[in-house]
Each structure stands twice: as C-alpha cells, then as structure tokens.
C-alpha atoms as one frame of an Amber mdcrd trajectory, in Angstrom:
protein
 -12.789  36.460   6.593 -11.951  32.749   6.489 -11.111  31.052   9.768  -7.356
  30.984  10.268  -6.748  33.709   7.708  -4.480  36.563   8.816  -5.875  40.077
   8.572  -4.506  41.628   5.393  -4.508  45.247   4.226  -3.651  46.091   0.628
  -2.185  49.533  -0.041  -3.208  50.544  -3.564  -1.854  54.088  -3.902  -5.407
  55.458  -4.121  -8.418  54.716  -1.954 -11.152  54.804  -4.659 -13.397  52.157
  -3.026 -15.333  50.063  -5.520 -13.024  50.938  -8.412  -9.931  49.540 -10.053
  -6.878  51.806  -9.901  -4.474  52.742 -12.684  -1.609  50.496 -11.546  -1.611
  47.112 -13.333   0.342  45.621 -10.443  -2.339  46.560  -7.908  -5.037  44.885
 -10.002  -2.737  41.897 -10.576  -2.430  41.415  -6.812  -6.121  42.016  -6.115
  -7.003  39.463  -8.776  -4.701  36.902  -7.190  -6.307  37.451  -3.777  -9.767
  37.087  -5.260  -8.831  33.923  -7.146  -8.046  32.499  -3.696 -11.224  33.876
  -2.083  -9.093  35.829   0.380 -10.649  38.734   2.275  -8.654  41.961   2.495
  -8.979  45.614   3.390  -7.779  48.443   1.153  -5.991  51.669   2.029  -4.191
  54.262  -0.069  -0.724  54.072   1.503   2.274  55.839  -0.021   5.537  55.016
  -1.757   7.372  56.754   1.084   6.064  54.149   3.535   6.223  51.162   1.176
   8.872  48.538   2.033  10.144  48.466  -1.577   9.384  52.116  -2.228   6.569
  51.297  -4.636   2.883  50.434  -4.845   1.333  47.951  -4.079   2.332  46.622
  -0.704   0.477  44.730   1.996   0.390  44.604   5.751  -0.339  41.289   7.460
  -1.226  40.836  11.104   0.597  37.670  12.101  -1.618  35.007  13.664   0.937
  33.962  16.277   1.573  37.334  17.930  -0.764  39.809  16.201   2.144  41.969
  15.088   1.965  43.762  11.707   4.382  42.817   8.925   4.701  44.677   5.625
   5.660  43.091   2.300   6.327  44.938  -0.957   6.283  44.072  -4.695   3.303
  42.217  -6.164   5.302  39.150  -7.207   7.091  38.852  -3.856   3.798  39.329
  -1.998   2.199  36.463  -3.922   5.221  34.220  -3.330   5.186  35.023   0.388
   1.463  34.341   0.765   1.907  31.013  -1.031   4.837  30.135   1.250   2.724
  30.895   4.323  -0.123  28.751   2.994  -2.470  31.747   2.916  -3.203  31.284
  -0.804  -2.722  28.174  -2.956   0.030  27.768  -5.535  -2.087  27.871  -8.693
   0.910  27.015 -10.900   1.969  23.991  -8.844   0.594  21.363 -11.228   1.603
  22.996 -14.511   3.937  20.973 -16.728   7.391  22.565 -16.863   6.951  23.810
 -20.435   3.570  25.398 -19.648   5.038  26.996 -16.538   7.745  28.512 -18.727
   5.091  29.941 -21.047   3.312  31.405 -18.036   6.519  33.063 -16.849   7.271
  34.374 -20.347   3.857  36.045 -20.618   4.304  37.727 -17.254   7.797  38.899
 -18.167   6.636  40.248 -21.532   4.030  42.465 -19.921   5.777  43.367 -16.669
   9.292  43.896 -18.052   8.547  45.180 -21.579   4.997  46.461 -22.006   5.082
  48.255 -18.663   7.875  50.539 -19.864   6.145  51.241 -23.189   3.039  52.244
 -21.227   5.093  54.347 -18.824   6.610  56.201 -21.776   3.138  56.885 -23.198
   1.693  58.027 -19.872   4.524  60.187 -18.569   6.066  61.193 -21.891   3.138
  61.835 -24.197   0.406  62.547 -21.634   2.380  64.041 -18.779  -0.202  66.511
 -17.438  -3.023  63.970 -17.347  -0.798  61.481 -15.557   0.588  64.065 -13.167
  -2.813  65.415 -12.172  -4.140  61.934 -11.472  -1.131  60.642  -9.565  -0.791
  63.853  -7.559  -4.470  64.769  -7.250  -4.140  65.182  -3.480  -1.181  67.572
  -3.846  -2.092  71.283  -4.203  -0.537  73.659  -6.710   2.238  74.768  -7.066
   3.766  71.751  -5.307   2.002  69.460  -7.785   3.911  71.091 -10.654   7.259
  70.805  -8.863   6.789  67.209  -7.737   5.319  66.268 -11.104   8.385  67.606
 -12.876  10.666  65.679 -10.529   8.766  62.450 -11.248   8.856  63.177 -14.973
  12.597  63.798 -14.929  13.223  60.618 -12.934  10.994  58.623 -15.280  12.816
  59.900 -18.362  16.138  58.937 -16.785  14.846  55.467 -15.936  13.447  54.915
 -19.427  16.698  55.989 -21.046  18.680  53.656 -18.813  16.266  50.788 -19.396
  16.270  51.393 -23.149  12.699  52.362 -24.005  13.526  56.074 -23.998  16.017
  55.547 -26.812  13.352  54.483 -29.310  11.224  56.734 -31.492   7.508  57.206
 -30.871   6.751  55.117 -33.956   8.990  52.276 -32.781   7.433  52.199 -29.310
   3.937  52.209 -30.799   4.940  49.277 -32.990   6.282  47.337 -30.005   3.085
  47.970 -28.013   0.903  46.906 -30.918   2.881  43.687 -31.412   2.427  42.687
 -27.769  -1.301  43.398 -27.711  -1.799  41.621 -31.030  -0.023  38.552 -29.647
  -2.063  38.716 -26.440  -5.257  38.869 -28.468  -4.154  35.812 -30.476  -3.610
  33.815 -27.285  -6.971  34.845 -25.862  -8.823  34.199 -29.124  -7.444  30.655
 -29.216  -8.334  30.119 -25.569 -11.854  31.438 -26.067 -12.394  29.057 -28.987
 -11.072  26.147 -26.932 -13.428  27.044 -24.071 -16.501  27.778 -26.207 -18.598
  25.267 -24.240 -18.152  27.239 -20.996 -20.593  29.997 -21.978 -20.072  33.059
 -19.759 -17.414  31.539 -17.521 -13.903  33.041 -17.745 -11.417  31.563 -20.167
  -7.720  31.669 -19.385  -4.695  32.925 -21.277  -2.957  29.527 -21.440  -6.158
  27.770 -22.494  -6.437  25.574 -19.397  -9.474  24.938 -17.198  -8.192  27.095
 -14.325  -6.346  30.436 -14.046  -2.577  30.658 -13.694  -0.317  33.456 -12.468
  -0.170  34.860 -15.999  -3.895  35.629 -15.882  -3.425  37.992 -12.963  -0.866
  39.986 -14.952  -2.831  39.969 -18.209  -6.048  41.072 -16.501  -4.148  43.720
 -14.550  -2.637  45.262 -17.663  -5.878  45.172 -19.642  -7.796  46.819 -16.824
  -5.108  49.451 -16.330  -5.275  50.484 -19.985  -9.060  50.576 -20.051  -9.391
  52.943 -17.080  -6.294  55.118 -17.528  -6.986  58.371 -19.378  -3.250  59.016
 -19.825  -2.796  56.264 -22.434  -5.325  57.031 -25.200  -3.384  55.239 -27.940
  -3.074  52.009 -25.964  -6.707  52.252 -24.889  -7.887  52.604 -28.487  -5.758
  49.625 -29.489  -6.985  47.358 -26.688 -10.614  48.278 -27.341 -10.198  47.111
 -30.939  -9.774  43.487 -29.808 -13.098  41.814 -28.865 -11.403  38.732 -27.374
  -9.373  40.890 -24.971 -12.460  42.794 -23.883 -14.499  39.635 -23.390 -11.689
  38.006 -21.412 -11.482  40.981 -19.060 -15.257  41.311 -18.845 -15.794  37.715
 -17.798 -13.088  37.851 -15.129 -14.485  41.119 -13.815 -18.033  39.740 -13.627
 -16.977  36.665 -11.663 -14.322  38.071  -9.364 -15.042  41.824  -9.114 -18.847
  42.152  -9.123 -18.554  44.851  -6.441 -16.301  47.051  -8.609 -17.272  49.544
 -11.264 -16.976  47.799 -14.611 -14.421  49.151 -17.077 -15.232  46.959 -20.088
C-alpha cells in the first residue's frame, strides 16, 4: 500500500480470488484502481448491504479518523476517489471533443449494451445465470429467488425498452456495437503499431482514459460469462478486441486467470 493511501476494500459480489467476475462494472472499477497503482482488498459483499443496492461498492477507512465509509456505483466511486486525490483524473487533459467521445463510448456500453447483455443472460440463458449468481443459495430457495430476479429483470427491461424488441433486433443491436468497438480498436492498434506488446487504447492516445476501463470491463465480462454464448462467440471473432483485452490483462492483471 502506498504511503498516505486509505485502506480500500472492493466488494465484487463474488470472492473468486485471482479471477475476474461476471460483472463488467466490477472489472471496470478494478481496472481503474490498477491504472492508478492503488492497492485494495476484495470481499464478496451483497446487494442488501450495498449503499446503492448494487455491486460493486467500496469501503474506505478514512485517514483522519479511521472510520469506514461506503460508496456505491462504479462511476460515483471513481469520481469520489478522484475528488479525494486518491487516484488521478486520467481525463483531465483531454480536449473537450475527445472527452465527449470518451463519455459517448462509456454511455453506449453502460446504458445500451448492458441491457442487451442482461436480456441475453437472464432471458435466453436464465438457468445458467441463476445458478451462477445464486450459487451459494441452496435449492429450493434458489429457484424461488431466481424467479423473483427474473421477473424483476423482465419488468426493468420492458420499462427501459430493450424487452420490447425481438430477439433478432437485439442481436443486431449487439452486433452493431461490437463491430463499432472493433473498428475503433483496430484503428488504435494500427496507430500504435510501434509499441509492440504494450496496451493500445480505445481513443488512440498514448495513455488510457475512462472509456478504456468500461471497454475492458465489458469485453472481459463477455469472455468469462457462460450465460451469454452468442455475445461470446461474436466478441471472439474480432482479433483486435481480443488483443486489446489481452494486452491490458497482461500488464495490469498478471495475478489473475487469463480469459483471452
């Protein structure tokens, strides 16, 4: 732990030491912490205890009085850590137009693709998703709770709009996003061809931005999640996406099981 760094615990929903977890937002946050070289502990936690009622969340022991403070939501956690000076603002020097592109990429994945993936996982592969999410819950409670989650998810997706599309339409939307992501990464890889095995970044710059944490998080989530076989097959068909994720993993997650 760096001198002057507060003790930080990241609650990931699952313990699984040495492995990425299925949530893209957990990996997004872990990636951001590792970009900053910040030490942290991991625990499973639970949505019932989470300050925003969702995973991930963190607990920080304040340096002034040693009291614990919990923060929820990956984006709000990052903003809070930047405000405290715990991690640097990696988007601080971006031109306004590039910053807007960064925000648009994050919004595309977090506010659009996330719901298409949720539909695939809970709608088309319900039992696989249920048994992973609720692996610590014994039968028959797993069936009951799983059905409650499924019903709530369907309601959310219908309200949000994704649930009103056909399977073919959702597949088309997913494919369009991943194709566009691959185009961005292919251009960035070409631009950074002199950097050999070093990571290249989604906006094509010399350093990562906030968008890279989201992109890497979503790629990793698809590659390890067995409840999204269609998305996994699609992502694996793009060499630039796989190389992007592989290089980031090798540099920042050498202690984790590789998923690429």
